[in-house]
N, C-alpha and C positions, 0 to 999 in steps of 0.2 A: 583877128576876129575868129578865124577857124580854130585857133588854139583855144580860145575861150569856149567856143561851142563844144569842142572835144572834151574839155575839162568838165563842163557842165553835164555832158553825156556820161562821163565816167562816174561822177558823183551820184547821178540819178540811178545808174546801173548798180552801183554799190548799195544804194538804199534798197532796191528791189532784190538784190542778192541776198541781203540780210533778211528781208521778209520771207523769201523763198526758203532760205536756209533754215529759218525758224520752223516753217511748215514741214520740211524734211526731217529736221531733228525731232520734232514732236512725233511724227509718224514712226520714226525708227526706234526712238528710246522711251516714248511715253504714249504708246498707242491707245491706252485706256483713257487718257485725257481727251483724245480726239473723239471718243465715243460718247462723251457727255453731250446732252442736249440743252443748251442754254436758252434757245428761243424757239418757241412753238413746235417742239419735237424734232427740230432739224439739228443734226449732230454738228460738232464743231468742225469736223473735217470739211464738210460741205460749205459751212459759213466762211471758213478760212480760205478755201478755194475760190469762192466768189469774191472774197475780199482781195485776193491776189489778182484777179481779173480787173477788178475796179481800180486797184492801185496801179496796175500797168497802164490803164487808160489815163488815169489822173497824171502819172508821171510823163506820159507822152504829151499830154496837153501842156503841162508845165514846161517841158523841154521846148515845144513849139513857141510858147510865150517868151521864154527866157532868151531864145536864140533868134527871135524875130529881128531883122535888121532895122536900124534906126533910120530916120529920114536923111541924116547926113551920109550914112553909108550907101543908101540907094542913090542919092545924088552923086556921090563920089564915083559910083560905078557907071554913071550916065543913064541910069534908069529913070523911069517916071514914077510918080507917087501913085 
């Protein structure tokens, strides 16, 4: 189980790393793209930043859901439901 949780954590970390890498890449090599204002006068850099925060929260919730122990695992450890 611990190996499974670690694997899930690494996959979710890789997903976030790709999202964050895209943010850094755009800022470093296409800063003019980040200056565009696609929604209500708010530039893409701000929207992307908030998107990263929301993505981190969603990935954390997803990790908690995916790594939740099953009833059988709880019983095998001698715990209560």
